[in-house]
Residue frames as a rotation matrix with the C-alpha (Angstrom) as fourth column:
MET 1
-0.043 -0.166 -0.985 -16.34
0.874 -0.484 0.043 -11.24
-0.484 -0.859 0.166 -9.00
ASN 2
0.721 0.375 0.582 -17.26
0.607 -0.748 -0.269 -7.66
0.334 0.548 -0.767 -9.75
ILE 3
-0.340 -0.872 -0.352 -14.25
0.926 -0.376 0.035 -5.35
-0.163 -0.314 0.935 -9.79
GLN 4
0.783 0.622 0.015 -15.15
0.622 -0.782 -0.041 -1.75
-0.014 0.042 -0.999 -9.05
ASN 5
-0.341 -0.859 0.382 -13.21
0.806 -0.476 -0.352 1.48
0.484 0.188 0.855 -9.43
ALA 6
0.791 0.488 -0.369 -13.21
0.606 -0.704 0.370 4.53
-0.079 -0.516 -0.853 -7.17
GLU 7
-0.199 -0.863 0.464 -11.19
0.806 -0.414 -0.424 7.69
0.558 0.290 0.778 -7.71
THR 8
0.676 0.211 -0.706 -10.47
0.554 -0.778 0.297 10.73
-0.486 -0.592 -0.643 -5.63
GLU 9
0.917 -0.313 -0.246 -8.26
-0.392 -0.812 -0.431 13.62
-0.065 0.492 -0.868 -6.61
GLY 10
0.195 -0.943 -0.268 -5.13
-0.954 -0.119 -0.274 12.13
0.227 0.309 -0.924 -8.16
GLU 11
-0.841 -0.507 0.187 -5.54
-0.538 0.819 -0.200 8.56
-0.051 -0.269 -0.962 -6.91
GLY 12
0.178 0.950 -0.257 -7.83
-0.938 0.243 0.248 5.59
0.298 0.197 0.934 -7.06
THR 13
-0.566 -0.262 0.781 -8.52
-0.532 0.840 -0.103 1.96
-0.630 -0.474 -0.615 -6.32
PHE 14
-0.163 0.545 -0.822 -9.76
-0.623 0.589 0.514 -1.09
0.765 0.597 0.243 -8.13
PHE 15
-0.764 -0.115 0.634 -11.52
-0.631 0.333 -0.701 -3.27
-0.131 -0.936 -0.327 -5.57
ILE 16
-0.398 0.657 -0.641 -13.80
0.051 0.713 0.699 -6.20
0.916 0.245 -0.318 -4.83
GLU 17
-0.745 0.275 0.607 -16.45
-0.666 -0.272 -0.694 -5.89
-0.026 -0.922 0.386 -2.15
GLU 18
-0.398 0.699 -0.594 -18.93
0.176 0.694 0.698 -8.43
0.900 0.173 -0.399 -0.90
GLU 19
0.445 0.705 -0.552 -21.56
0.716 0.090 0.692 -7.69
0.538 -0.704 -0.465 1.75
ASN 20
0.898 -0.071 0.434 -19.90
-0.184 -0.957 0.226 -4.32
0.399 -0.283 -0.872 2.51
GLU 21
0.609 -0.776 0.165 -16.53
0.027 0.229 0.973 -5.98
-0.793 -0.588 0.160 3.15
ARG 22
0.616 -0.498 -0.610 -13.59
-0.785 -0.322 -0.530 -5.05
0.067 0.805 -0.589 0.96
LEU 23
0.844 -0.211 0.493 -11.85
0.052 0.947 0.316 -8.28
-0.533 -0.241 0.811 0.01
ALA 24
0.041 -0.855 0.518 -9.26
0.950 0.193 0.244 -7.07
-0.309 0.482 0.820 -2.51
THR 25
0.875 0.198 -0.442 -7.81
0.114 -0.971 -0.210 -3.68
-0.471 0.133 -0.872 -3.40
MET 26
0.001 -0.867 0.498 -5.30
1.000 -0.008 -0.015 -2.34
0.017 0.498 0.867 -5.89
TYR 27
0.561 0.123 -0.819 -4.14
0.374 -0.920 0.118 1.21
-0.739 -0.373 -0.562 -5.15
TYR 28
-0.039 -0.591 0.806 -2.96
0.992 -0.118 -0.038 3.54
0.117 0.798 0.591 -7.90
ARG 29
0.159 -0.013 -0.987 -1.97
0.323 -0.944 0.065 7.16
-0.933 -0.329 -0.146 -8.30
TRP 30
0.888 0.162 0.429 -2.18
0.458 -0.271 -0.846 9.32
-0.021 0.949 -0.315 -11.41
ARG 31
-0.131 -0.935 -0.331 1.13
0.496 -0.350 0.794 10.56
-0.858 -0.060 0.510 -12.81
GLY 32
-0.899 -0.054 -0.435 0.13
-0.297 -0.655 0.695 13.31
-0.323 0.753 0.573 -15.18
GLU 33
0.023 0.972 -0.232 -2.78
-0.860 -0.099 -0.500 12.75
-0.510 0.211 0.834 -17.51
ASP 34
0.416 0.121 -0.901 -1.44
-0.806 0.509 -0.303 9.72
0.422 0.852 0.309 -19.33
ARG 35
-0.385 -0.592 -0.708 -0.02
-0.120 0.792 -0.598 7.36
0.915 -0.145 -0.376 -16.68
ILE 36
0.747 0.457 0.483 -0.97
-0.555 0.028 0.832 5.62
0.367 -0.889 0.274 -13.47
ILE 37
-0.515 -0.856 -0.035 1.40
-0.614 0.397 -0.683 4.14
0.598 -0.330 -0.730 -10.92
ILE 38
0.629 0.635 -0.448 0.14
-0.115 0.646 0.754 0.96
0.768 -0.423 0.480 -9.30
GLU 39
-0.056 -0.678 0.733 1.48
-0.805 -0.404 -0.435 1.21
0.591 -0.614 -0.523 -5.78
HIS 40
-0.808 -0.177 0.562 0.06
-0.543 0.592 -0.595 -1.69
-0.227 -0.786 -0.575 -3.79
THR 41
-0.127 0.773 -0.621 -2.22
-0.553 0.465 0.692 -4.72
0.824 0.431 0.368 -4.07
GLU 42
-0.748 -0.018 0.663 -3.99
-0.622 0.368 -0.691 -6.45
-0.232 -0.930 -0.287 -1.18
VAL 43
-0.159 0.724 -0.671 -6.10
-0.439 0.557 0.705 -9.62
0.884 0.407 0.229 -1.25
SER 44
0.210 0.370 0.905 -7.99
-0.978 0.084 0.193 -10.92
-0.005 -0.925 0.379 1.78
ASP 45
-0.774 -0.474 0.420 -7.17
-0.527 0.850 -0.013 -14.38
-0.351 -0.231 -0.908 3.08
LYS 46
0.064 0.906 0.420 -10.73
-0.195 0.424 -0.885 -15.30
-0.979 -0.026 0.204 2.07
LEU 47
0.906 0.316 -0.282 -9.74
-0.293 -0.012 -0.956 -14.96
-0.306 0.949 0.081 -1.59
LYS 48
-0.018 -0.996 -0.087 -6.08
-0.849 -0.031 0.528 -16.01
-0.528 0.083 -0.845 -1.52
GLY 49
-0.693 -0.422 0.584 -5.10
-0.106 0.861 0.497 -18.57
-0.713 0.283 -0.642 -4.13
LYS 50
0.180 0.866 0.466 -8.05
0.563 0.297 -0.771 -17.79
-0.807 0.401 -0.434 -6.43
GLY 51
-0.382 -0.438 0.814 -6.21
0.924 -0.181 0.337 -15.60
0.000 0.881 0.473 -8.93
ILE 52
0.655 0.721 -0.227 -7.86
0.732 -0.679 -0.046 -12.42
-0.188 -0.136 -0.973 -7.69
GLY 53
0.143 -0.689 -0.710 -4.62
0.123 -0.700 0.704 -10.41
-0.982 -0.188 -0.015 -7.76
LYS 54
-0.811 -0.432 0.394 -4.14
0.399 0.083 0.913 -11.22
-0.427 0.898 0.105 -11.44
GLN 55
0.019 0.894 0.447 -7.76
0.993 -0.069 0.097 -10.32
0.118 0.442 -0.889 -12.12
LEU 56
0.638 0.146 -0.756 -7.08
0.399 -0.903 0.162 -6.90
-0.659 -0.405 -0.634 -10.58
VAL 57
-0.437 -0.851 -0.290 -4.04
0.033 -0.338 0.941 -6.50
-0.899 0.401 0.176 -12.84
ASP 58
-0.651 0.253 0.716 -6.11
0.756 0.306 0.579 -7.53
-0.073 0.918 -0.390 -15.87
HIS 59
0.471 0.876 -0.100 -8.75
0.874 -0.479 -0.084 -4.98
-0.121 -0.048 -0.991 -14.88
ALA 60
0.320 -0.455 -0.831 -6.10
0.104 -0.855 0.508 -2.24
-0.942 -0.249 -0.226 -14.53
VAL 61
-0.753 -0.612 0.241 -4.74
0.255 0.067 0.965 -3.13
-0.606 0.788 0.106 -17.99
ALA 62
-0.225 0.762 0.607 -8.24
0.967 0.096 0.237 -2.95
0.122 0.640 -0.759 -19.51
PHE 63
0.649 0.400 -0.647 -8.72
0.568 -0.821 0.062 0.43
-0.506 -0.407 -0.760 -17.79
ALA 64
-0.159 -0.824 -0.543 -5.41
0.015 -0.552 0.834 1.67
-0.987 0.124 0.100 -19.23
ARG 65
-0.783 -0.101 0.613 -6.33
0.574 0.263 0.776 0.53
-0.240 0.960 -0.148 -22.71
GLU 66
0.200 0.957 0.209 -9.75
0.979 -0.204 -0.006 2.14
0.037 0.206 -0.978 -22.52
LYS 67
0.782 0.078 -0.618 -8.24
0.289 -0.925 0.248 5.45
-0.552 -0.373 -0.746 -21.34
HIS 68
0.727 -0.597 0.341 -5.21
0.385 -0.057 -0.921 5.22
0.569 0.800 0.189 -23.69
ILE 69
0.644 -0.534 0.548 -2.79
-0.751 -0.575 0.323 5.56
0.143 -0.620 -0.772 -20.78
LYS 70
-0.021 -0.750 -0.661 0.29
-0.195 0.651 -0.733 3.70
0.981 0.113 -0.160 -19.53
ILE 71
0.961 0.275 -0.014 0.91
-0.070 0.292 0.954 1.82
0.267 -0.916 0.300 -16.29
ILE 72
-0.157 -0.972 0.175 3.99
-0.622 -0.040 -0.782 2.05
0.767 -0.231 -0.598 -14.09
PRO 73
0.668 0.478 -0.570 3.93
0.044 0.740 0.672 -1.14
0.743 -0.473 0.473 -11.96
LEU 74
-0.155 -0.710 0.687 5.65
-0.736 -0.381 -0.559 -0.04
0.659 -0.592 -0.464 -8.74
CYS 75
0.497 0.445 0.745 3.80
-0.827 0.503 0.251 -2.69
-0.262 -0.741 0.618 -6.69
PRO 76
-0.564 -0.806 0.178 6.02
-0.722 0.586 0.367 -5.83
-0.400 0.079 -0.913 -6.49
PHE 77
-0.230 0.552 0.801 3.07
0.217 0.832 -0.511 -8.15
-0.949 0.057 -0.312 -7.15
THR 78
0.776 0.578 -0.253 1.89
-0.066 -0.324 -0.944 -6.18
-0.627 0.749 -0.213 -10.18
LYS 79
0.193 -0.806 -0.560 5.43
-0.949 -0.298 0.102 -5.92
-0.249 0.512 -0.822 -11.50
SER 80
-0.654 -0.447 0.610 5.82
-0.359 0.894 0.269 -9.72
-0.666 -0.043 -0.745 -11.24
VAL 81
0.246 0.811 0.530 2.57
0.342 0.440 -0.831 -10.27
-0.907 0.386 -0.169 -13.18
PHE 82
0.779 0.000 -0.627 3.77
-0.497 -0.609 -0.618 -7.92
-0.382 0.793 -0.475 -15.93
GLU 83
-0.216 -0.958 -0.191 7.05
-0.942 0.153 0.299 -9.85
-0.257 0.244 -0.935 -16.12
LYS 84
-0.601 -0.026 0.798 5.47
-0.171 0.981 -0.097 -13.32
-0.780 -0.194 -0.594 -16.00
PHE 85
0.148 0.790 0.596 2.61
0.620 0.395 -0.678 -12.92
-0.771 0.470 -0.431 -18.46
LYS 86
-0.869 -0.411 0.277 2.76
0.450 -0.423 0.786 -11.67
-0.206 0.808 0.552 -22.03
GLY 87
-0.196 0.825 0.530 0.31
0.875 -0.097 0.474 -9.27
0.443 0.556 -0.703 -23.62
TYR 88
0.612 0.404 -0.680 0.68
0.718 -0.644 0.264 -6.24
-0.332 -0.650 -0.684 -21.35
GLU 89
-0.363 -0.929 0.066 3.52
0.875 -0.316 0.366 -4.55
-0.319 0.191 0.928 -23.25
ASP 90
-0.232 0.309 0.922 1.24
0.686 -0.620 0.381 -2.00
0.689 0.721 -0.068 -24.89
VAL 91
0.765 0.576 0.287 0.37
0.202 -0.638 0.743 -0.37
0.611 -0.511 -0.605 -21.55
LEU 92
0.431 -0.683 -0.589 3.85
0.865 0.127 0.486 -0.42
-0.258 -0.719 0.646 -19.98
């Protein structure tokens, strides 16, 4: 699955689209120049149970590492992934 990124002024999304239908979205907002707050994650029923939410988190972590920024996981799903899996500490 191809995860894309779109940003507008001060906020953005990581998302998966197929045939012009958005199937998964992670919403974030910039907090200054060095942090993003992940606010919400949605996955379509078509993709539920396929690990897509975690893939979005992994993509956000790779984005944070590339940009040398930190993530504030406000989204309950994202927060649970950060707590459950090791290896994300450097971007928290």
